[in-house]
N, C-alpha and C positions, 0 to 999 in steps of 0.2 A: 548196405555201406555209406549209401548215402546220406541220411539221416543221422549216423552217424556221425562222417566230416564234419557234419555243420555245429556240432559240440566240442570238435576236436583244438584241447590247449594249443593256445600260440604262445609260447613262452619261446624267450627270444636271447636268454640267458639265466643266470645264477648267480646267485652270493656266493657260491664257492668257489673262488677264488683257485687253485689250482695253481695257476701260472706265477702268480704271486708269493705263493709258496715256495715254490720253484725257483725265485730269484734272491731268496735271503740263503747265502753261502754261510755253511753252518760248521760254525766251530769245531773239530774233532772233540774237545774237554765241555763241550754241549752237549753234542750227540751220544758221548758214554753215559753222561749223567738224565736220558733222556727213557735207554734201554729198560724195559718196563714197565712201562709210564702208559703204553698205547699212544701217545702223541708221536713214536717215532714211526709208526706206520704211516703216518701223514707223509713224515718227511721222505719216506722210502718208495711212499707212492708217486708224488708229486715229483719225483727225478725220473718217472718212467713215463713224461711227459706227457700223460696222459689227457687227451680232454674229452668233454663232457660230450655225449652221445645225445644232443638234445631232445630228435625225434622219439628217439626210444622214452625217453624221458617226459615227453608229450603223452604218448601212449599209454603208456605206468598211469597219469595223475589224468586219464579221459575214465579210467577204469576204477576211477573211487570214488564210493558215495555210503553216506552214513557212518562215517565210521571205518571202514574196512574196504577191502577193492574186491571187489567182480570178479572175476576170470571166467567165462562163460556160465558155470552156473554154481562155481565153488568161489568161499567166499575165503579172503587171507590178512591175517592180520598182523603187519611186525611182529617180532620177538626179540625179547631181551637174547637168547641161543643166538639169533640169526646176528644181532651185536659184536658179542664177543667171539665169536666163530671170524667174522668177516674182518672184522676192525683190530680187536684184543683189546679194545676200552675196555675196562674195569664194571661189571653191571653189577656188583652188589656192594656195599660202602659207607659212606659220609655219605651224605645228602649233596651235593654240590646248589649250595642256599647258605645265605645270609644276609648283612643289612649293606644297603647301597648309601650308607648317609658319611659315613667317615672313606668312602673308596683312594679320594683323593690323597688323604693324611698317609692310606697305606701304599697307596703309591708314593708319596714322596719317601719312606721308610724305607720302601724296599730299591728305588732307583734312584733317589738324591735327585729328582725333578720330576717335574709335570710338567706335560705341556698345557699351553695358555689357553683362552675361553672356549675348553672341550666340556668344561662341565664335569660328568662321573665317566665319560666316554676318552678315546685315546685313538687318532687317529694309527692304521698301520703304518704310512711313511713315516710316521713319527719315532714309532719302534725302531723300528728298520734304521734308520737312517741313525740312530743313538749303541742301538745295541746290537747290528751285526758284527762288525769287527770286536773282539774281544783278543785286549792287551795282553800281550807277552809275560812270565811271569807274579802270575796271579795268586792269589792263595784258592782255595775250594769255595768259601766262603764269597771270597770275592764273584767267584766264577757265578754262585747260583745267579747274581742275579739279572743275566746274560740267560739263563739258563728260564729263568721266569718269563723273561720278555720275547722271547721265542714261544716259548709254550700259549703264552698271551696271543701272540699274533698265529700259532696252530688254531686254537678257537675262533679270531675275526677270522681268520679265513677261509677254514675248510669245517669243526666239528660242528659250531652255533655262530655263523656266520649272521654280522644284522643286517639290519633293514639298510641301512647308509651305505652299504660294499666297501666305508673305507673306513672304517672304527670299527673298537672291540669298547667293551665293556671292561670298565676297569674294577664291576663287582669282582667278579673272576680272581682276583687278586687274590684276595679271602681265603681259596682254594688253591692257590697257587703258591702262597710264602713261604712252604716251607716243604721244600724240592724232595725229602727225604720222603715227605707224607703225601705225596700226591697219587700214590697210588691206589692209595685209599679210601680216594675218592669214587663215588658213579657216575664217571664221565660217560661209561657207555651208557647207562642208565637218562641219564640228563639229556646229550646228542638224540635219543629216542621219543622224550619229553619235545624236544625241541623244534623235531620232524616233524612228529605228528600233531603240533599245532601249526607247523608250516603246512602240511596238505592240505591241514582240517581247511587254514585261513583262507589255502590256493583255491580251496572246492567253491569256498563264497564270494570269491573272487575271480569268477574262471577269466576273464577278460584280461587278466595280467599277464605282462611280459615277460618278468622274473618270480624265480620261485627262493626261495631265503630258507635253504637246508641243506644237510650233507646228502647230497644228489648224487655222490658215486655211491655210500651206502646203500643208499634206495634203490639204485638198478643191478647191484649189484645181487640185492636180496632176492630177486623177484626173480632176476634168471636162476638162482640155486636153486629158486622151486619149482620152476617152467624153464625148463630149460633148450626148449624150444623155440626160446627166444634168444638165445645165442646167438642158434643154429642157424638164424636171420641176421646175425650180426653180424655170424665169419660165413654166410652163406655156404657154411656146410656142417653137417652133423655125425665128423669122427674125430672130435679130437675132447681131449682127456681133460674132465671139470680138475681146477687144480687143487691142489688136494695137500702143502705145505701154511703153516702157519706166519700169518694171519692170513685168509683169503682173498681181502682185497687187495694184497699184491697180485697174486697170480692172476687173479681178473684183470687187472693193469697192465699184466702182458699180454692176457688176450686182446682188450682195447687195442694195445699200443699196434699187434699183429693187423688190427683192423683197418686201422689210421693208413699204417704201409701200403693198403690196396687202395684201386680206383673206385671199390662196390661202398656203395652205401644203400643201405632199408630205410625207405621212407617210412614217416608219421604212421601212413594209412595201412604199409604193411605188420607195421608191428603191431597198429590194435587190431588189427583180422585174425595175427596171432593168438593175442591175450581173451579175444570176446570171442573164440571159436575153439579154445583149447578143452581135448576131450577130458583128461587127467592134470593132475597138479603132483609133483613129485612134494607127500608131503615129509618124507624121510630125506630130508637131500645132502645132509652129511654124516649116515648110514656109512656113505666109501672111508671118513674120515679113518685112522686108526688114534687105538686108545691114546697115544702118546704123542697125538697133537695138538692139543692144549699144554700150555706149558705149566709145569708143575701147584704154582701160585696162585693160577685162575681157574683150575679144573674142578675146587670146594664152588664156584658162583655159579655152575651147571644148575643145580639144585634150581636158580631163579625161573629160571626157564618152566617151570610146573606153578612160577608161584601168582596170586593175584594181590598187586601192589600198586601204589603208586610212585611216578615217577619224577621226579623235579628237578628243574633248572632255573633256580631263583620261578622267575612268576611264571615258568610256563610250567604246566603239570598236567601227565595225559597218564590214563589207566592201562595197565597191564594184564590180561590175560593168559593164563597159563597158556601152554603151546601151543600153533595150529594142530599139531602130529595127533 
């Protein structure tokens, strides 16, 4: 263990800011419009007041080598099925891409205002200040700009966090401008492309103190395949793994239980579990019923077998077939 400890990551924070998402008081009309988009998952997760387990995150990142995670003798690659079951974000559909040239003009068209001197980005605080409170007696079309503002905020705080920590790219508006069409964009694939690039960037700068990716999804995905990590988190091995859609919410409840206890596993304890694991649970979702996924998402499961390119504007990542 001594040699491993010398190279353990020292992340002290993440750019995924669940606490900021929790502070946005979402209007019920906005919340209704989010249903079925995948964005509602992060709203529910934030309400659990979950904090990141940085010790676990550091241990997981310590096991990343050249495009995959190495747990003991096993190789693991994050997959699209993991994204679909854990977050509920669509993994098939229109790619999350487009032009950044007219982003400010599009923001003006949607919002009727833009933030000064921010180029092709806007601050998260500006979005919250201007669009958290939805005036009464608006029709559906007028409400949609508040829905779009909130989805942009969710992207910037949780799904596709920005390196700046307090801004989000306006280019995402090209995929959000029609609220009814948002569910047809592969935001799950975009999140995974963004995350894999964040992991790769971190591996090339291991002394970084900050992680720019969906850390909540990452830690849950690893616990699905290595339940011993969850046992170490909870200091017991007799709890049932979550089985309700989306899995991120159930795992959030598990985290909440841990936060209410005084026990904290150390980074070194987590690394010991990951590097000395005898077996990986290659089919973690076998426990789930056929009705687990909503009917609208079931056809997307075929993507787990795909060799495809995942796109998030300037972030691109290759998806191999499932680990199983």
